Backbone bond lengths (Angstrom), bond angles and torsions (degrees), N, CA, C in turn:
res aa  C-N    CA-C-N  psi(-1)  N-CA   C-N-CA  omega(-1)  CA-C   N-CA-C  phi
1 X - - - 1.553 - - 1.559 104.76 -
2 X 1.318 110.76 140.18 1.416 119.64 -177.47 1.548 109.45 -80.86
3 X 1.333 119.07 126.89 1.393 125.68 -179.56 1.525 107.32 -96.63
4 X 1.362 115.74 124.29 1.416 117.96 177.14 1.540 117.54 -57.48
5 X 1.215 122.39 138.90 1.474 122.70 -179.45 1.470 110.16 -73.93
6 X 1.339 114.21 130.88 1.433 115.64 177.42 1.527 114.98 -78.87
7 X 1.221 122.09 124.16 1.479 124.38 -179.50 1.432 112.80 -93.50
8 X 1.348 120.93 128.01 1.377 125.26 175.28 1.482 109.73 -87.58
9 X 1.347 118.78 105.70 1.368 122.13 -164.89 1.607 108.13 -74.40
10 X 1.261 121.74 -27.42 1.445 118.02 173.44 1.458 113.44 -68.72
11 X 1.300 118.54 -35.25 1.496 128.05 175.69 1.564 106.66 -58.58
12 X 1.344 114.81 -49.90 1.479 120.99 -175.53 1.533 107.44 -67.17
13 X 1.370 122.89 -41.23 1.414 122.48 175.43 1.520 112.27 -61.95
14 X 1.324 114.33 -37.84 1.414 118.86 -179.16 1.637 110.11 -66.47
15 X 1.235 114.06 -36.42 1.449 119.49 -178.58 1.583 111.46 -64.95
16 X 1.406 109.56 -34.78 1.560 113.89 178.59 1.382 111.22 -73.49
17 X 1.395 115.29 -45.50 1.584 115.09 -177.62 1.533 108.58 -67.40
18 X 1.256 121.82 -34.82 1.406 120.91 169.50 1.553 115.81 -51.40
19 X 1.313 110.44 -46.60 1.555 118.69 173.00 1.495 111.95 -60.69
20 X 1.259 120.14 -44.95 1.446 125.49 169.94 1.576 113.45 -46.06
21 X 1.306 110.57 -51.35 1.393 115.23 -178.84 1.546 113.93 -64.58
22 X 1.225 114.29 -38.94 1.546 117.02 -179.24 1.519 107.20 -65.76
23 X 1.332 114.93 -40.59 1.531 119.03 -171.72 1.591 108.43 -71.27
24 X 1.404 116.27 -41.47 1.406 120.47 175.61 1.517 112.21 -66.90
25 X 1.272 118.26 -32.48 1.527 120.83 -176.96 1.482 106.00 -65.90
26 X 1.336 120.01 -31.48 1.454 123.66 -178.98 1.445 117.01 -85.80
27 X 1.358 115.81 -35.16 1.395 122.13 -170.73 1.455 118.70 -133.62
28 X 1.285 122.77 -3.79 1.410 124.73 177.93 1.528 108.49 95.36
29 X 1.330 115.91 -177.51 1.456 123.52 -177.89 1.471 110.09 -65.36
30 X 1.310 116.24 -43.93 1.560 114.49 -175.94 1.548 112.35 -65.07
31 X 1.291 121.54 -19.64 1.373 121.83 176.66 1.544 114.68 -71.21
32 X 1.370 111.57 -22.79 1.420 115.26 179.98 1.487 117.17 -74.18
33 X 1.257 118.95 88.56 1.571 121.56 179.51 1.525 108.14 -111.31
34 X 1.229 115.73 170.99 1.441 118.66 179.46 1.514 109.32 -65.07
35 X 1.315 121.01 -33.19 1.430 122.46 179.49 1.488 111.27 -73.29
36 X 1.336 119.52 -44.00 1.537 118.45 177.20 1.378 113.79 -67.24
37 X 1.360 116.71 -38.89 1.574 118.78 179.36 1.450 107.47 -62.62
38 X 1.377 119.32 -48.83 1.411 119.30 -178.39 1.564 117.07 -57.30
39 X 1.270 110.81 -40.49 1.507 119.42 179.76 1.455 106.32 -65.35
40 X 1.355 124.73 -44.66 1.363 124.85 -177.07 1.587 111.07 -69.98
41 X 1.288 118.14 -33.64 1.500 121.92 -179.90 1.597 106.51 -82.93
42 X 1.299 120.93 -14.37 1.444 119.59 179.26 1.573 112.92 73.92
43 X 1.442 113.93 30.39 1.409 121.67 -178.71 1.569 107.92 -129.49
44 X 1.367 114.58 172.43 1.389 115.58 -173.90 1.627 107.12 -83.90
45 X 1.397 114.26 161.40 1.476 115.45 177.67 1.500 109.25 -63.65
46 X 1.253 116.80 -35.64 1.528 119.39 179.84 1.451 107.77 -58.09
47 X 1.267 120.27 -47.52 1.466 117.62 -176.66 1.566 111.02 -61.83
48 X 1.210 118.26 -38.93 1.519 119.43 174.79 1.486 112.46 -60.18
49 X 1.366 117.44 -39.51 1.423 123.61 176.24 1.471 110.61 -64.97
50 X 1.371 116.26 -33.91 1.383 121.28 -176.24 1.505 113.21 -62.41
51 X 1.399 112.82 -41.75 1.376 123.35 178.82 1.477 116.72 -82.83
52 X 1.255 112.49 -35.11 1.525 117.36 177.81 1.577 108.12 -137.48
53 X 1.350 107.32 107.38 1.418 113.30 -172.76 1.547 118.02 -63.57
54 X 1.355 116.54 -27.45 1.409 124.05 179.58 1.480 114.35 -128.71
55 X 1.266 121.63 165.91 1.501 122.39 179.97 1.561 104.88 -67.38
56 X 1.351 118.33 -40.44 1.380 121.80 179.13 1.555 115.02 -53.15
57 X 1.411 112.65 -40.48 1.387 117.55 178.33 1.475 114.50 -63.44
58 X 1.365 119.75 -38.75 1.480 120.71 -175.58 1.514 107.86 -82.01
59 X 1.314 123.05 -28.98 1.377 125.29 171.91 1.586 114.73 -64.71
60 X 1.253 113.89 -43.64 1.514 119.79 174.27 1.499 113.03 -60.72
61 X 1.417 113.27 -46.13 1.442 118.65 177.66 1.580 111.13 -63.19
62 X 1.323 116.35 -40.02 1.522 117.24 174.77 1.385 116.08 -64.37
63 X 1.332 115.19 -45.59 1.511 118.66 175.66 1.620 112.51 -52.00
64 X 1.435 112.45 -47.66 1.430 118.38 177.16 1.474 114.00 -60.98
65 X 1.328 115.49 -35.03 1.455 120.47 -178.29 1.564 112.59 -67.07
66 X 1.385 111.37 -38.76 1.450 114.95 -178.30 1.523 109.31 -64.81
67 X 1.451 114.09 -44.50 1.436 119.70 -169.95 1.616 105.56 -72.77
68 X 1.304 116.88 -30.39 1.559 119.73 176.53 1.424 113.25 -73.70
69 X 1.336 120.26 -29.17 1.413 120.67 175.89 1.478 112.15 -70.06
70 X 1.391 115.17 -45.74 1.425 121.91 175.96 1.566 112.29 -52.32
71 X 1.326 111.46 -48.64 1.534 120.76 -178.18 1.466 107.78 -60.36
72 X 1.351 115.60 -43.27 1.510 115.63 -174.65 1.500 111.09 -73.49
73 X 1.316 120.66 -30.52 1.471 120.08 173.51 1.501 110.31 -64.83
74 X 1.278 121.85 -58.52 1.415 119.26 -176.15 1.569 115.67 -70.78
75 X 1.428 112.89 -21.77 1.414 114.53 173.04 1.525 114.12 -67.39
76 X 1.373 115.94 -38.53 1.513 122.01 176.19 1.596 109.60 -61.32
77 X 1.313 113.61 -40.92 1.482 116.36 -172.19 1.525 106.58 -77.03
78 X 1.316 120.29 -41.30 1.517 120.67 173.61 1.511 111.33 -60.24
79 X 1.295 120.68 -43.05 1.450 120.43 178.01 1.485 115.22 -61.81
80 X 1.421 113.58 -35.49 1.495 117.05 178.62 1.592 112.07 -66.14
81 X 1.335 116.44 -18.25 1.464 118.38 175.08 1.411 112.56 -69.59
82 X 1.363 125.63 -21.86 1.442 130.97 -179.03 1.535 108.02 93.36
83 X 1.386 111.53 172.30 1.448 121.08 -171.53 1.470 108.46 -67.19
84 X 1.348 123.09 -29.06 1.482 128.42 -172.03 1.498 111.01 -93.21
85 X 1.378 117.07 17.91 1.474 117.32 -176.32 1.471 110.18 -66.64
86 X 1.337 114.24 145.41 1.477 116.25 177.24 1.437 113.71 -75.08
87 X 1.361 118.53 140.40 1.459 116.92 -175.20 1.502 112.33 -58.44
88 X 1.258 119.65 -37.91 1.402 122.49 175.08 1.488 116.51 -49.94
89 X 1.418 117.40 -43.00 1.456 127.43 176.31 1.515 108.32 -62.86
90 X 1.362 116.48 -45.90 1.415 118.02 177.61 1.527 114.09 -60.53
91 X 1.341 114.01 -42.59 1.441 117.12 -178.55 1.577 110.19 -67.18
92 X 1.229 119.77 -35.65 1.472 125.35 178.80 1.522 107.68 -63.31
93 X 1.238 119.31 -42.16 1.470 122.01 176.87 1.525 113.32 -66.35
94 X 1.292 117.40 -49.02 1.404 129.02 -172.57 1.707 101.51 -59.22
95 X 1.323 114.13 -57.22 1.516 118.96 -169.04 1.517 107.23 -75.69
96 X 1.269 125.51 -32.18 1.411 124.96 173.12 1.555 117.01 -67.19
97 X 1.325 112.60 -39.97 1.442 122.48 174.96 1.605 112.78 -57.87
98 X 1.258 118.54 -25.58 1.412 121.45 -178.77 1.571 108.56 -77.80
99 X 1.275 119.17 -20.47 1.465 122.10 -173.84 1.411 111.03 -72.90
100 X 1.375 117.37 143.23 1.505 118.62 -179.46 1.530 116.83 -83.66
101 X 1.328 110.33 63.94 1.453 116.35 -176.22 1.565 121.15 -91.85
102 X 1.341 114.16 5.85 1.413 124.32 171.31 1.486 108.79 -149.64
103 X 1.332 117.27 175.32 1.418 125.09 -163.81 1.631 107.87 -63.51
104 X 1.349 110.80 -42.71 1.488 115.72 -178.00 1.516 111.18 -65.82
105 X 1.316 117.22 -47.12 1.485 116.16 -175.12 1.515 108.96 -77.21
106 X 1.274 119.48 -23.13 1.481 122.77 175.27 1.613 107.79 -69.36
107 X 1.254 117.06 -44.65 1.467 116.28 171.52 1.506 116.47 -56.84
108 X 1.330 113.51 -43.88 1.487 120.12 -179.82 1.513 109.97 -61.90
109 X 1.476 116.21 -36.83 1.393 115.75 -175.52 1.513 111.83 -73.16
110 X 1.391 116.72 -35.34 1.362 120.80 177.72 1.551 113.66 -66.58
111 X 1.385 115.69 -33.10 1.427 121.29 178.99 1.620 109.10 -71.67
112 X 1.316 114.20 -42.90 1.380 115.27 -176.13 1.686 104.44 -70.27
113 X 1.190 119.57 -34.25 1.502 121.80 176.83 1.563 108.24 -58.23
114 X 1.309 111.88 -43.81 1.471 116.36 -178.11 1.567 113.09 -67.84
115 X 1.283 116.05 -37.76 1.528 123.74 169.70 1.516 110.05 -55.69
116 X 1.313 114.57 -47.82 1.519 119.53 -172.02 1.538 110.49 -68.91
117 X 1.392 114.05 -36.81 1.404 120.91 -179.96 1.586 106.12 -67.78
118 X 1.263 118.90 -43.29 1.498 121.55 178.66 1.606 108.89 -62.96
119 X 1.301 118.67 -41.13 1.433 123.31 179.95 1.512 111.47 -59.57
120 X 1.371 118.14 -33.55 1.325 120.10 -171.57 1.593 111.57 -75.95
121 X 1.298 112.21 -24.73 1.501 123.34 -179.98 1.545 111.12 -80.03
122 X 1.448 115.08 -14.71 1.469 118.63 176.74 1.454 110.86 70.02
123 X 1.353 120.94 30.62 1.513 118.73 174.95 1.429 113.29 -69.53
124 X 1.376 111.01 165.19 1.531 118.91 179.68 1.611 111.02 -65.75
125 X 1.336 115.71 -37.39 1.480 124.39 -171.69 1.498 112.00 -61.77
126 X 1.280 112.04 -43.58 1.580 117.78 -174.32 1.471 107.29 -153.68
127 X 1.361 117.94 125.42 1.497 121.49 -172.01 1.485 112.18 -121.67
128 X 1.283 123.08 177.73 1.502 128.45 -174.91 1.610 105.66 -63.36
129 X 1.323 113.43 -44.08 1.484 118.97 -177.96 1.517 108.90 -58.07
130 X 1.309 119.31 -37.59 1.436 120.57 -179.12 1.542 115.13 -69.56
131 X 1.313 118.15 -20.30 1.431 124.02 -175.50 1.572 111.77 -93.21
132 X 1.302 119.18 -11.82 1.437 118.31 -169.14 1.584 113.18 -83.99
133 X 1.347 115.51 -17.44 1.510 114.06 -176.90 1.526 110.07 -62.70
134 X 1.423 117.29 -42.11 1.451 114.84 -176.78 1.450 113.63 -64.28
135 X 1.418 118.36 -38.21 1.355 114.26 178.78 1.597 117.32 -71.09
136 X 1.322 111.76 -28.71 1.508 119.26 176.22 1.493 109.74 -62.71
137 X 1.285 113.34 -41.87 1.545 117.79 179.84 1.509 109.24 -69.74
138 X 1.287 119.86 -34.73 1.436 119.84 -179.75 1.619 109.30 -69.85
139 X 1.323 113.95 -40.28 1.460 118.32 178.80 1.495 109.21 -60.18
140 X 1.272 115.34 -41.42 1.506 123.17 -172.81 1.532 107.64 -62.10
141 X 1.383 114.42 -50.30 1.444 118.49 -173.56 1.556 110.75 -72.19
142 X 1.304 115.78 -29.70 1.457 116.02 175.79 1.590 110.56 -70.60
143 X 1.359 113.77 -44.34 1.491 115.05 178.90 1.463 109.11 -61.79
144 X 1.274 122.49 -40.22 1.529 120.91 174.67 1.449 116.24 -52.59
145 X 1.372 120.31 -46.48 1.348 127.76 178.42 1.544 115.38 -68.62
146 X 1.388 113.76 -37.96 1.457 121.33 176.91 1.559 108.21 -62.93
147 X 1.326 111.53 -43.33 1.505 116.51 -177.51 1.518 112.29 -64.84
148 X 1.334 116.27 -37.86 1.469 122.64 178.18 1.570 110.07 -72.78
149 X 1.268 118.90 -31.89 1.444 121.02 179.27 1.543 111.44 -75.25
150 X 1.258 116.09 -31.48 1.502 117.14 -176.17 1.387 111.81 -90.61
151 X 1.333 120.79 -42.90 1.401 133.43 177.31 1.493 115.38 63.23
152 X 1.380 115.34 -55.74 1.484 115.03 -179.38 1.598 105.87 -132.04
153 X 1.302 114.32 175.61 1.468 118.79 -178.01 1.550 114.34 97.30
154 X 1.313 109.89 169.68 1.595 110.56 179.50 1.441 111.57 -64.89
155 X 1.360 125.07 -33.28 1.473 122.97 -178.82 1.503 111.24 -68.01
156 X 1.373 120.92 -10.78 1.347 118.18 -179.23 1.482 114.35 -94.95
157 X 1.311 120.09 2.63 1.342 122.95 177.11 1.510 119.36 -72.76
158 X 1.226 121.08 153.66 1.571 121.13 -166.35 1.418 112.03 -51.86
159 X 1.395 119.75 -54.26 1.556 124.05 -177.42 1.487 109.33 -54.64
160 X 1.351 121.53 -46.29 1.416 122.27 -172.60 1.522 106.48 -71.67
161 X 1.254 124.42 -43.57 1.452 124.56 -178.03 1.494 107.75 -64.46
162 X 1.303 117.95 -43.15 1.446 117.91 -170.90 1.573 108.39 -70.69
163 X 1.308 119.78 -40.25 1.444 119.41 176.13 1.548 111.60 -66.91
164 X 1.311 120.19 -40.73 1.451 124.77 178.23 1.490 108.45 -60.10
165 X 1.326 116.70 -44.56 1.505 121.10 -174.85 1.529 104.32 -66.85
166 X 1.224 122.74 -38.93 1.366 123.97 -176.85 1.621 109.49 -68.18
167 X 1.338 113.59 -38.24 1.392 121.07 176.13 1.456 112.68 -61.79
168 X 1.318 117.73 -49.71 1.464 126.84 177.15 1.508 108.86 -56.27
169 X 1.340 119.52 -54.99 1.455 122.97 -177.08 1.514 112.04 -59.54
170 X 1.348 116.94 -46.22 1.555 117.67 176.65 1.500 113.01 -62.60
171 X 1.255 114.20 -42.40 1.438 120.00 179.70 1.575 114.53 -57.95
172 X 1.320 112.40 -44.74 1.499 118.59 177.56 1.473 109.87 -71.40
173 X 1.321 121.94 -39.06 1.431 120.01 174.97 1.500 114.45 -55.12
174 X 1.400 111.99 -44.95 1.503 117.75 174.31 1.482 116.89 -61.76
175 X 1.411 110.10 -38.68 1.432 110.77 178.56 1.536 112.84 -74.14
176 X 1.211 119.82 -26.03 1.473 120.37 176.47 1.507 110.87 -68.34
177 X 1.391 118.17 -37.32 1.436 117.52 170.58 1.465 113.63 -66.58
178 X 1.286 119.17 -41.90 1.476 120.45 179.99 1.536 114.18 -67.23
179 X 1.439 115.58 -30.78 1.384 120.17 177.05 1.485 117.50 -70.35
180 X 1.312 119.33 -4.49 1.445 120.52 168.38 1.486 113.64 -62.44
181 X 1.268 114.47 -16.78 1.475 122.42 166.42 1.534 110.24 -81.76
182 X 1.296 116.67 116.95 1.422 120.59 -176.28 1.483 114.92 -51.71
183 X 1.331 116.92 -34.17 1.499 121.67 -178.57 1.562 109.09 -65.69
184 X 1.403 116.98 -41.77 1.410 119.30 178.34 1.552 110.87 -71.22
185 X 1.278 115.10 -35.76 1.489 121.32 178.48 1.495 111.60 -50.12
186 X 1.330 113.76 -42.40 1.504 116.84 -177.60 1.424 114.91 -54.90
187 X 1.339 117.42 -39.98 1.511 125.74 -176.35 1.517 113.02 -95.34
188 X 1.273 117.90 -7.24 1.511 120.25 -175.03 1.435 115.09 -59.42
189 X 1.367 123.97 -40.46 1.468 121.62 -179.94 1.514 109.38 -66.63
190 X 1.438 116.29 -38.64 1.406 118.59 178.44 1.576 114.12 -66.19
191 X 1.238 116.50 -26.33 1.518 124.47 175.90 1.485 107.15 -72.70
192 X 1.331 118.33 -39.93 1.463 117.80 176.03 1.465 112.63 -63.26
193 X 1.287 115.27 -43.72 1.496 119.70 177.98 1.651 111.90 -64.04
194 X 1.254 113.98 -32.92 1.440 120.59 177.91 1.636 106.22 -69.73
195 X 1.234 119.21 -41.55 1.522 124.84 177.68 1.533 107.30 -64.50
196 X 1.207 118.60 -38.47 1.608 119.66 179.50 1.577 108.00 -70.33
197 X 1.360 113.32 -34.32 1.497 113.49 178.94 1.465 110.09 -68.18
198 X 1.333 121.16 -34.14 1.421 125.01 -179.64 1.443 112.22 -73.03
199 X 1.369 119.60 -26.12 1.473 124.17 -179.07 1.533 114.28 -93.77
200 X 1.385 113.90 -30.86 1.408 113.24 -177.21 1.576 114.85 -127.85
201 X 1.368 115.18 6.03 1.453 117.91 -178.69 1.627 107.10 91.01
202 X 1.365 114.75 150.93 1.470 116.69 176.92 1.532 110.03 -61.78
203 X 1.340 116.74 157.39 1.378 126.71 176.82 1.545 109.94 -69.03
204 X 1.370 111.51 123.15 1.516 115.84 -179.63 1.519 109.14 -70.42
205 X 1.407 112.95 136.72 1.451 116.27 177.80 1.438 110.81 -98.23
206 X 1.299 118.53 11.22 1.509 118.08 174.76 1.463 111.03 76.15
207 X 1.360 113.33 170.52 1.489 115.90 -178.88 1.434 114.13 -71.63
208 X 1.358 118.21 146.09 1.450 121.28 177.22 1.454 112.01 -73.76
209 X 1.362 117.03 132.78 1.482 119.18 -174.16 1.628 107.32 -75.79
210 X 1.370 112.03 141.72 1.362 118.95 -176.78 1.541 107.69 -82.24
211 X 1.354 118.91 141.92 1.424 122.64 -177.21 1.589 107.62 -85.74
């Protein structure tokens, strides 16, 4: 007796959103159609329509997949630091992980740029309100680490932390776009370190040992 093959629907959805990412990285958001995505994924157009009834649905799912992947990457690295990790170390990992310093992150940066460009035009498929969730999440995680790093003092108050966190997040978003240029990418990690210096002070090298 032939046993029907069990389909993992989440795996199938992931295959399709991965295809959307590849299509968008090559040709932008307008290039992502049911036909082009189906061809990239090696499935039928009907199957893409089965999992995502509209173009907006697969675009929103793809946008979320890019953000979730970035969060998973830096989440694993921060967790590896241990519970007593310094907030500055966590921030360095989070901000540097967003930079397009390898093929995977470069593709993600191009895709997010395409989403943002589409949001600016106010189209029906993807709008500005759809793009804000990722930035808000980044601001929140930066604010949490800034607060832990400062602990006391005027710079630890809610208004100061919130504004600084937004400044850091927006700066790194802009740096991520600029670092698609390989020349900028070479100095991008150093610029992140400089940004942390400005927000938290230079890293202390500790007392100089007496000879």
